[in-house]
C-alpha positions, 0 to 999 in steps of 0.5 A, spaced: 499 500 499 502 506 498 504 511 503 501 517 500 494 513 501 496 511 508 497 519 510 490 521 507 487 517 513 484 522 517 486 518 523 493 518 521 492 526 520 489 528 526 495 524 530 500 527 527 498 534 528 497 532 535 504 530 536 508 535 532 505 541 537 509 536 543 516 537 544 520 531 545 526 526 542 524 521 542 517 518 540 514 510 542 508 509 537 504 504 539 498 499 539 495 493 535 497 491 528 493 495 522 492 502 526 498 506 522 504 505 526 509 506 520 505 512 517 505 515 522 512 515 524 514 517 516 510 522 517 513 525 523 520 524 520 518 527 514 516 534 518 522 534 523 526 534 516 522 538 511 525 544 509 518 548 510 514 544 514 507 547 517 503 545 523 500 539 519 506 536 517 511 536 511 510 540 505 510 534 501 514 538 495 521 541 497 527 537 496 527 534 503 521 530 502 522 528 495 529 525 498 524 521 503 520 519 497 525 516 493 529 513 499 536 518 499 535 522 505 542 523 508 539 525 515 534 519 516 535 512 517 530 506 517 532 500 522 526 494 520 527 487 519 531 486 512 525 483 509 521 489 510 526 494 508 525 491 501 519 491 501 518 498 502 523 500 498 528 502 503 536 501 501 540 496 506 547 497 507 552 495 502 555 489 506 548 487 507 545 487 501 552 483 499 551 478 503 544 476 501 546 478 493 552 472 494 547 468 498 551 468 504 545 469 508 537 470 507 534 477 509 533 477 517 526 477 519 529 480 525 532 488 527 540 486 526 545 489 532 549 491 526 544 495 523 544 499 530 550 500 530 550 503 524 544 507 526 548 509 533 554 512 529 549 515 524 547 519 530 553 522 532 554 525 525 553 532 523 546 533 519 547 534 512 542 538 510 542 542 517 535 540 519 537 535 525 537 527 523 532 522 525 531 515 526 525 511 525 525 504 528 519 500 525 517 494 529 520 496 534 519 489 537 523 486 532 529 488 537 532 483 540 536 484 547 543 485 544 540 490 538 535 494 543 541 494 548 545 498 543 540 503 542 539 505 550 544 508 551 544 512 545 536 514 547 539 516 554 544 521 552 542 523 545 546 528 541 542 534 541 540 534 533 537 527 533 530 524 534 527 517 534 520 515 532 520 507 536 513 504 532 511 498 534 505 493 535 507 489 541 510 495 545 510 490 552 515 486 548 520 492 549 525 493 555 522 497 560 527 501 560 527 503 552 520 504 553 521 510 559 526 513 555 520 515 550 514 519 550 508 514 549 503 514 544 498 510 543 495 509 536 487 512 535 483 506 533 478 509 528 471 509 528 467 504 524 465 509 519 472 512 517 475 506 517 470 504 512 470 511 508 477 510 507 477 503 505 473 505 499 477 510 497 482 505 497 478 503 491 474 497 495 466 496 494 463 498 501 460 490 502 467 488 500 470 494 506 465 492 511 467 484 510 475 486 510 474 490 516 470 484 519 475 479 518 481 484 520 478 485 526 476 493 525 484 495 523 483 498 517 491 497 514 489 490 516 483 489 511 486 493 506 493 488 507 487 482 506 483 485 500 490 486 496 492 479 498 487 476 493 482 474 498 475 474 496 470 476 502 465 470 500 472 465 501 472 468 508 465 467 510 466 460 507 472 459 511 469 456 518 465 451 515 470 449 510 475 448 516 469 444 520 469 439 513 476 438 514 478 442 506 484 443 507 484 447 499 480 452 503 487 454 505 492 451 501 494 457 498 495 461 505 503 461 508 503 457 515 503 464 518 496 466 515 492 460 517 494 460 524 492 467 524 485 465 521 484 459 525 486 463 532 480 468 530 475 462 528 477 459 535 476 467 538 469 468 535 467 460 538 470 462 544 466 469 545 460 464 542 460 460 548 459 465 553 454 468 549 458 474 547 458 477 539 464 474 534 469 479 532 471 476 526 466 472 522 459 473 522 454 470 527 451 465 521 458 464 518 460 460 524 459 452 525 456 449 532 459 451 537 464 446 540 465 445 548 469 450 552 475 446 554 476 443 546 476 450 545 481 452 550 486 446 548 485 448 541 487 456 543 493 453 546 495 449 541 495 454 535 499 459 540 504 453 540 504 453 533 504 460 531 512 460 535 514 456 529 509 459 523 515 462 520 520 456 519 515 450 518 519 443 518 514 442 512 509 447 510 504 442 506 504 437 512 503 442 517 497 445 514 494 438 513 495 437 521 492 444 523 486 443 519 485 436 522 485 439 528 481 444 527 476 439 524 477 435 531 475 440 535 469 443 531 466 436 532 467 435 539 462 434 543 459 435 550 
């Protein structure tokens, strides 16, 4: 999804204006996925580095704004897992790129300590454009303890002209010492009407927007990602009954992490239904008959355990078959 489109989301624009009116050398943007942490973090650094900023943010057409658009700004350091850096068009260091090109290793799924050390060295250099420097870390929970500790001292004693944005979808996983050295901001959860209007502005039909927003638990960016992944609202609605039949083909082209996420959402809704609460991710009519609470609880624990190895399954096909079989057995449990 384009950053320009995300910047138009009214809840992102309102938060940007509010945060720019406050002072501080480090912000921690926190909240669940799909609420725009990365988009808001990028808006903040755009405004900090802009040649002609306004109260509402960066001008969008100066040399600094253009340099950020084309990923060449000398005073901006972006720290992400390499897989996300590459997906979003941010350049890797020469050594990291050479290692990956030469097949010495795969792109990392966490923020490497070498990249953090480069960022610390970057923060100590003189600003190239004279507007200060900025470091954007996202998702901040992808720092391990060694990487986080490399950042900690710089946050404690920051050079005079550098500012930080740590954007996180799991801030509770960060070191308490890191959290305490940042100004905290909890992301605003947009109203359903605003989310639907924004999704329609991105090209989704109203019914599809409503379906994907439900599937994403009310998180608009996650809903847009679902829509852009090629899924259909009809396939999502049919998923619970397909799983109940043990139909592996309903999830056949999904990555293991996506399968587990979908099954966790189904399990959540069935747990809610078992105690008389409304489902969150599926329409009530889409759900199969609610199995016993004990079976659902065991299934929930098993899915949480599977999620820890979802990015590195021993055999993706066998894992999918096992997950669907486990789901079917749970859904056919009897009191």
